[in-house]
C-alpha positions as CSV (number, residue, x, y, z in Angstrom):
1,X,99.2,92.5,96.9
2,X,99.1,93.4,100.8
3,X,102.0,91.8,103.1
4,X,100.5,89.4,105.5
5,X,98.2,90.4,108.1
6,X,99.8,92.2,111.3
7,X,97.8,93.2,114.0
8,X,99.5,95.6,116.7
9,X,99.0,95.1,120.1
10,X,97.9,98.1,121.3
11,X,97.3,96.8,124.9
12,X,101.4,96.7,125.0
13,X,101.1,100.7,125.0
14,X,101.5,101.9,128.3
15,X,98.5,104.3,128.9
16,X,100.6,107.2,130.7
17,X,103.3,107.4,127.9
18,X,103.5,110.6,126.3
19,X,102.9,109.2,122.7
20,X,104.0,112.8,121.0
21,X,107.3,112.6,122.8
22,X,108.1,108.9,122.4
23,X,107.4,108.9,118.7
24,X,109.7,112.1,118.4
25,X,112.7,110.3,120.4
26,X,112.2,107.0,118.3
27,X,112.4,109.2,115.1
28,X,115.4,110.6,116.0
29,X,116.8,107.1,117.4
30,X,116.0,105.3,114.2
31,X,116.8,108.1,111.8
32,X,113.1,107.9,110.8
33,X,111.5,110.1,108.2
34,X,107.7,110.5,108.9
35,X,105.6,111.4,105.4
36,X,101.7,112.2,105.9
37,X,99.0,112.8,103.6
38,X,96.7,115.7,104.1
39,X,93.9,113.5,104.9
40,X,95.5,112.6,108.3
41,X,94.3,113.5,111.3
42,X,95.9,117.1,112.5
43,X,98.0,115.6,115.3
44,X,99.3,113.5,112.8
45,X,100.0,115.8,110.4
46,X,101.5,118.1,112.9
47,X,104.0,115.4,114.0
48,X,105.1,114.7,110.4
49,X,108.4,115.7,108.9
50,X,106.8,116.2,105.7
51,X,102.8,116.7,104.6
52,X,101.7,116.6,101.1
53,X,99.5,115.2,98.3
54,X,100.5,111.9,96.5
55,X,102.7,113.8,93.9
56,X,104.7,115.3,96.8
57,X,104.8,112.3,98.9
58,X,106.4,110.4,96.2
59,X,108.9,113.3,95.5
60,X,109.8,113.4,99.1
61,X,110.3,109.6,99.2
62,X,112.3,109.7,96.0
63,X,115.0,112.0,97.9
64,X,114.6,110.4,101.2
65,X,118.0,109.3,102.8
66,X,116.4,107.6,105.9
67,X,117.2,104.2,107.5
68,X,113.4,104.3,108.1
69,X,110.4,105.6,106.3
70,X,107.2,105.8,108.3
71,X,104.3,106.4,106.4
72,X,101.2,107.9,107.4
73,X,98.7,107.5,104.7
74,X,97.2,104.3,102.9
75,X,99.2,101.2,101.6
76,X,99.7,102.2,98.0
77,X,101.7,105.4,99.3
78,X,103.9,103.0,101.7
79,X,104.5,100.6,98.6
80,X,105.5,103.7,96.4
81,X,107.8,104.7,99.2
82,X,109.3,101.4,99.1
83,X,109.7,101.4,95.2
84,X,111.5,104.2,95.3
85,X,113.3,103.3,98.6
86,X,114.2,99.5,98.4
87,X,117.3,100.0,101.1
88,X,115.2,101.7,103.7
89,X,112.8,100.2,106.2
90,X,109.2,101.3,105.0
91,X,106.5,101.1,107.6
92,X,102.5,101.4,107.7
93,X,101.0,101.7,111.1
94,X,98.1,99.8,110.4
95,X,98.3,97.4,106.9
96,X,94.4,97.6,106.8
97,X,94.7,101.3,105.6
98,X,93.7,100.3,101.9
99,X,92.1,102.5,99.2
100,X,88.8,102.0,97.4
101,X,90.6,102.8,94.2
102,X,93.4,100.4,94.7
103,X,91.3,97.6,96.2
104,X,88.8,97.8,93.0
105,X,91.7,97.4,90.7
106,X,93.0,94.1,91.0
107,X,96.4,93.3,88.5
108,X,94.6,90.1,87.2
109,X,91.5,91.6,86.5
110,X,93.2,94.8,85.2
111,X,95.2,92.7,83.0
112,X,92.4,91.4,81.6
113,X,90.4,94.5,81.0
114,X,93.4,95.5,79.2
115,X,93.1,92.8,76.8
116,X,90.4,94.9,74.9
117,X,92.6,97.7,74.5
118,X,95.7,96.6,72.4
119,X,98.1,99.1,71.5
120,X,97.0,101.7,74.2
121,X,99.5,103.7,76.1
122,X,98.3,102.6,79.8
123,X,98.2,105.4,82.3
124,X,97.5,104.8,85.6
125,X,96.8,106.7,88.8
126,X,98.8,106.3,91.6
127,X,96.2,105.4,93.9
128,X,96.8,101.6,92.6
129,X,99.1,98.6,94.0
130,X,102.5,97.8,92.9
131,X,100.9,95.1,90.7
132,X,99.2,97.2,89.0
133,X,101.6,99.8,88.4
134,X,103.9,97.0,87.1
135,X,101.8,96.6,84.2
136,X,101.1,100.1,83.3
137,X,103.4,102.4,81.0
138,X,103.3,105.8,83.4
139,X,101.9,106.8,86.5
140,X,100.1,110.2,87.0
141,X,98.8,111.6,90.3
142,X,95.9,114.5,90.6
143,X,98.4,117.2,90.7
144,X,100.1,116.2,87.2
145,X,97.6,114.0,85.6
146,X,97.0,116.5,82.9
147,X,100.8,117.0,82.0
148,X,101.3,113.3,82.1
149,X,98.5,112.7,79.3
150,X,100.0,115.8,77.3
151,X,103.2,114.1,77.3
152,X,101.7,111.0,75.0
153,X,102.1,111.9,71.5
154,X,98.6,112.5,70.0
155,X,98.6,109.6,67.7
156,X,98.8,107.3,70.6
157,X,95.5,105.9,72.2
158,X,95.2,105.7,76.0
159,X,93.9,103.9,78.6
160,X,93.3,105.5,82.3
161,X,92.6,103.9,85.4
162,X,91.5,103.3,88.0
163,X,89.2,106.6,88.7
164,X,86.8,107.0,86.2
165,X,85.7,110.4,87.5
166,X,89.4,111.5,87.3
167,X,89.7,110.2,83.7
168,X,86.5,111.6,82.6
169,X,87.8,115.5,84.1
170,X,91.3,114.8,82.5
171,X,89.8,114.0,79.1
172,X,87.8,117.4,79.6
173,X,91.1,119.2,80.2
174,X,93.2,117.8,77.4
175,X,90.7,117.0,74.7
176,X,92.2,113.5,74.7
177,X,89.5,110.6,74.2
178,X,90.7,107.8,76.7
179,X,89.2,104.5,77.8
180,X,88.2,104.7,81.4
181,X,88.4,102.0,83.9
182,X,85.3,101.8,86.0
183,X,86.9,102.6,89.5
184,X,85.6,105.5,91.8
185,X,86.8,106.9,95.3
186,X,84.1,106.0,98.2
187,X,84.4,109.6,99.5
188,X,84.5,111.7,96.6
189,X,81.8,109.5,94.9
190,X,79.3,110.7,97.5
191,X,79.4,114.4,96.9
192,X,76.4,115.5,95.2
193,X,74.9,118.6,93.5
194,X,71.6,118.5,95.8
195,X,73.8,118.8,98.9
196,X,76.2,121.3,96.8
197,X,73.1,123.6,95.9
198,X,71.9,123.9,99.4
199,X,75.0,125.0,100.7
200,X,75.6,127.2,97.6
201,X,71.9,129.1,98.7
202,X,73.4,129.3,102.2
203,X,76.6,130.6,101.3
204,X,76.1,132.5,98.0
205,X,79.5,134.3,98.3
206,X,81.6,131.1,99.0
207,X,84.0,129.4,96.7
208,X,83.1,126.0,95.8
209,X,86.2,123.7,95.3
210,X,86.3,120.1,94.6
211,X,88.7,117.1,93.8
212,X,88.8,115.8,90.3
213,X,87.9,112.3,91.8
214,X,84.2,113.9,92.0
215,X,81.3,113.1,89.7
216,X,81.1,115.4,86.4
217,X,77.9,117.0,87.7
218,X,80.1,118.4,90.9
219,X,83.0,119.5,89.1
220,X,80.9,121.4,86.6
221,X,79.7,123.4,89.4
222,X,83.1,124.3,90.9
223,X,84.9,127.3,91.1
224,X,88.1,125.3,90.9
225,X,88.7,121.7,90.6
226,X,92.1,120.3,91.6
227,X,94.6,117.9,93.9
228,X,94.8,119.0,97.6
229,X,97.9,120.6,96.9
230,X,96.0,122.7,94.1
231,X,93.1,123.3,96.7
232,X,95.5,124.5,99.4
233,X,96.8,127.0,96.9
234,X,93.8,128.3,95.6
235,X,92.6,128.9,99.3
236,X,95.7,130.8,100.0
237,X,95.9,132.8,96.8
238,X,91.9,133.6,96.5
239,X,90.6,136.7,98.5
240,X,87.2,135.0,99.2
241,X,86.2,134.8,102.7
242,X,84.3,131.5,102.3
243,X,85.1,128.2,100.7
244,X,83.1,125.1,100.4
245,X,85.3,122.1,100.5
246,X,84.6,119.1,98.2
247,X,87.2,116.5,99.7
248,X,88.2,114.6,102.4
249,X,88.0,116.7,105.7
250,X,91.9,116.2,106.8
251,X,92.7,118.9,104.3
252,X,91.1,121.5,106.8
253,X,93.7,121.6,109.2
254,X,96.5,122.7,106.6
255,X,93.8,125.2,105.2
256,X,93.0,126.9,108.7
257,X,96.8,127.3,109.2
258,X,96.8,129.3,105.8
259,X,94.0,130.9,106.0
260,X,92.8,131.6,109.5
261,X,90.5,134.5,108.6
262,X,88.4,132.1,106.0
263,X,85.4,130.4,106.7
264,X,86.0,126.5,105.5
265,X,82.7,124.5,105.2
266,X,83.3,120.6,104.3
267,X,80.5,119.5,102.1
268,X,78.7,116.5,103.5
269,X,78.6,113.2,101.7
270,X,75.3,111.8,100.8
271,X,75.8,108.5,103.2
272,X,74.1,110.4,105.9
273,X,77.5,111.4,107.5
274,X,78.2,115.0,108.7
275,X,81.6,115.3,107.1
276,X,83.5,113.3,104.3
277,X,86.0,111.1,106.1
278,X,88.1,108.0,104.4
279,X,87.9,105.5,106.9
280,X,91.6,104.1,105.5
281,X,93.3,107.2,106.3
282,X,91.9,107.6,109.6
283,X,93.4,104.2,110.7
284,X,96.7,105.5,111.6
285,X,96.5,106.5,115.1
286,X,99.1,107.6,117.7
287,X,99.6,104.5,119.6
288,X,99.8,102.6,116.1
289,X,102.7,104.9,114.8
290,X,104.4,104.6,118.2
291,X,104.3,100.7,117.9
292,X,105.3,101.0,114.3
293,X,108.4,102.9,115.1
294,X,109.2,100.9,118.3
295,X,109.1,97.6,116.6
296,X,109.6,98.2,112.5
297,X,106.3,96.7,112.1
298,X,104.5,96.2,109.7
299,X,107.3,96.4,107.4
300,X,106.1,96.9,103.5
301,X,108.3,93.6,101.7
302,X,108.2,93.5,98.1
303,X,109.4,91.3,95.5
304,X,112.3,92.7,93.6
305,X,111.3,91.7,90.3
306,X,107.9,93.5,90.9
307,X,109.2,96.4,92.5
308,X,111.6,97.1,89.5
309,X,108.6,96.6,87.1
310,X,106.9,99.2,89.2
311,X,109.6,101.6,89.2
312,X,109.8,102.2,85.5
313,X,106.5,103.9,85.1
314,X,106.9,105.7,88.5
315,X,110.3,107.2,87.2
316,X,108.7,108.2,83.8
317,X,106.1,110.3,86.1
318,X,109.0,111.6,88.3
319,X,110.9,112.8,85.3
320,X,108.0,115.0,83.8
321,X,108.3,117.1,87.2
């Protein structure tokens, strides 16, 4: 569940302020740690103390010793940091930075859906609310999902939520039959074989790399399917000179740093947009980051009983890594 609405007063930010310098000053003054996901704007990634995918960010949050954690990502990521760091002040620059997967899997609806699957091990993608984590057996990310599923004894039946595409891909990788919750990511759902085929005809030597949140028809065409961290590793280790990128375009910033010699071609989505942009990830601006550090708002506040319940499946995941 989201905290009470908070709307930053952007008019209170001096137009002449050097925001980057001020953010760095406040970070040091308040002993803050700035975490950012690969899908953030390049300027935000460059400001962060650590940039990573969901698994890497959860691991960084787990070992954080900061008084303040400023999370440049989306709501479930900041919640995860709070679950792992109850004594730290965790702030998210914009509380409206949600996630289409998390928002389509409300705890009450999920609990009712689970009634049809008694005696199943509930594996939940980290892209979900603390309330959904609290009724799960173990959490996974796209980086470790195969490992998590393989950790479940073969005689146990599995429910996977909330991303049906990721669940289907994991089932193919592990050979495990799973009941799949019908959720999807609004960005990855829009990659289509028609668009990709046109790009492959234009760039025949390019390697196609996609995220497992994409449809099965898309992953079937790919040279590599994996998490954002996995995609970065593939681009770094592959000698190809061109790559077709099937995920949110924020990842291109780190790819360009690692492979300045390569041509990186983002796959357009079928909504008519030129690029695949997550509207939630892009809500975290420099002005909002500055205000969040200055005022330590909006803060992620969580009921302790809920936090304890959500912590158990998270710790199970992290113990596998």
